[in-house]
N, C-alpha and C positions, 0 to 999 in steps of 0.2 A: 494483543487481544485476539481471541479466536472466534471465528465464525464457522459454523458447520451447518449445512443444509438440514432442515428438520426431517427426520425419518417419517415415511408414510405410516399412518396408523397410530402415531404417538398421541397421548392424551394428557400428559402432565408435563410440567417443566422440570428441568434437572438442575436445580440450584443456581440458575443464571443470575446475572445482576442487571444493573441499569443499562439500558440500550443507549449506545452512542448514535445519534441520528446522522444519516448520511445524505449528502446533497446529491443533485442530479449527476455530477461528474464523478462521484465516488469519493469525494473528500469529506472527512469528518467535520461536523460543525453545524450544518443547517438541517432543519427537519424536512421531511417529505409529508406534506399534509395529506390527510385521507389514508394514512397507513398506520399500522401498528408495528411494534418492533419486538423482535425475539432476541434475547440475550442468552448465549450459550455459556454454561459453566458447570462446575462439578457440584457435588452435594455440599461442599463447604462454602459455596457462594462464588460469584465471579462477575466481573464487569464485562459483559458481552457487547460486541459491536452489533447494533441492531440490524437485522435483515428486514427491510420493509416488506410486509405482506399486506397488500391493499385490502382494506375492509371498509366498505362504503359507509359514509356517514360518521366516521370516527376521527378523532384527533390524536396527535402524539401524546404519550403519557406525560404528566407533569414531572418536572425534574425532582428526582428523589422519591417519586411515588412507586407503587407496585407496578411491575412490568407485566402487561397482558400481551399474549400473542396468540395467533391462530394459524394452524396449518392442517392439511387433510387428516381427519381422524379425531379432532377435538381441539381443546384449547387448555391453557393453563396459566399460571402466574409464577413469577420468581423474583426474589429480591436478594441482595447481597453485595459484597464488595470483593475486590481482588481480581486476579486474572483467571480466566477459565482454564482448567487443567485437563479435563476429560471431555470427550464428545458426548452427546445425548445417547440414550439407549438405541441400539440398532446401528450405530455408526462406529465402525471398527477403526483401529489405528492403521495408518497406511505408511508404507515405506518411504524413505527419503528419495529425492530425485536419483534416477539411475546414474551410474558413473559415466555412461556415454553422453549424457546431457552436459556434464562438466567438460568433457573432452570436446564436445561440439562447440560449446561457448568459448573454450580456449582457442579454437581455430579461427574464431571470428575476429576481424581486425578492429572492432570498435572498442575493445577493452584489452587490458593486459594484466599480468600478475594475478590472474584469477586462480583462487585456491580456497579450500575449506579453511575456516579460521579456527585455530587451536585444535585442529583435527575434528571439528564438528561438521558433519556432512550436511547439517541443516543450516549452516551459516557460511555463505560464500563472501569473499572479499576480493577487491581488485581495483584497478584504475580505469575509469571511463575516459574515452578520448573523443571529445566533441569535434565535429567537422567544420562547423560554421562559426564566424565571429558573432559575438565577442568572446566566446568561451574556448575557441580553438587555440588560444595562446597558453593553455594550461591543461592539466589533467586533474580529474576529480575522483578521489577515493570514495568507494561506495561499499555498502554491505547489503546482501540479498539474503533475507531470512525466510526460511521455509517453515511452515507449520508441521508439527508431528503428524497432522492429518492430511498432509499433502498427498494427492493433488486436489482433494475435495475443498480445501481451504487455500485461498490465494497466498502467494509469498508477499513479502513486504520489502520494498527497496528503500534504503536510507542513504543519503549523502553524508559522508563524514567530513568532507571538505566544504568550507563555507562558499556559497554561491549567491550571486545577485540575480535572483530569478523569481518571477511571480508565482511559480508553481511549487516552490520549495521553501518551507518555513525555516526560521533561524535554527531549529533543532535538526534539520536535515530531512524532515518528513516530506514526502513527495505526493502531489496530487496526480495520481496515475490511474485513470479510469479503467484501464485493462485489468488491474489487480483489485478493483473494487468488488464488493460482494454482489453488486447488481450485474456486472459484466463478466465476471470470471468464468472461464470455461476450463474444466479439468484437463482437457487434452492440450492446453497451452504449454509449450516447452519453455525451459528457462532462458534459452537464447532469445526467444521472442519477447520475453519480459525485458531483457537487457536491451534489445534493439529498440523497443518501444520507449524505454527510459532515455536512450541516447537521442532519439527523435524528439522527445519532449524537451530535452535540454537545448537541442539545436534550433527549436522553433518555439520560442516563448509565446504563450497564448494568454491574452488578458481574460479569457473566458475560463481558464483553469487556474483558479486563484487560491493561494494560501496566504499571499501577502497583497492586500488591497492597495497599499501605497505604491508598490512597484507596478501593479497592473494599471493603475491610473497614470503613472509616469510613462509607461510603455505606450499607452493609448494616446496621451496628450502631448508628450514630449519624447518621441522615439529616439531622436538624436542624443538627448541628454541621457536617456536610459542606457543606450548602447555604450556611450562613453564611460558612464559610471560602472557598468557591468564589466567592461574590459579592464578598467583600473582595479576593480575588486578582484578579478581573475588573476591579474598579474601579481597582486599582493598576496593572495591566499592560496591559489591553486598550486598543485605540485608540478614539477618540471616534467614535460612530456619526454618519454623515452626516445632515444635516437632511432631512426629507421634502421631496419636490418641491413647489415653490410657496411655500416659507417663506424 
């Protein structure tokens, strides 16, 4: 799904779709009361991730209803389905991350085997190497996907290796506030996204939740959580590479 900041002076929607409401930590799922949502899409329709724009005295749109949004210069509405394919008027396509960002990330010790997937510079893959138990007994394959409108739109990190973690859902989606629409800063480098992802894995936080059951277990029975997380890691994680020189 694509989120692009609304251009100043725009007055009508561009075929966007239903907004996906965003919680305070940037994870999809819960609404932000007192906000309206803008879904970006092309003229053929698109399911946009809603960027909350506070509008006093209003409530989130009903599910399936017409999407209303407001930004400087006017307001509009949009309905539709599918993924957004093009940005709104006035927002141009932006190049992929420069090659030096990939080289910079490759020199970092927190990941290995980092490379574009299938030659696609907008999709990076690699192995993440946690530092702390219970996850440091294995390595976790990940994918970092960049929007065609990078860096205006945040990248999305996905874990391809199963992990027992409250901030990662069974499909590998990650609750990472740094890359949420609310917190994203276009000057953020790819290595900072990966470093933040590693820190998130190393420090499970019951406040950043995509799996409520694991968050409760971590809070109420931390010893049980860590034991199960280590067992899960030993079963599903990939083998860590040998240190250089061995």
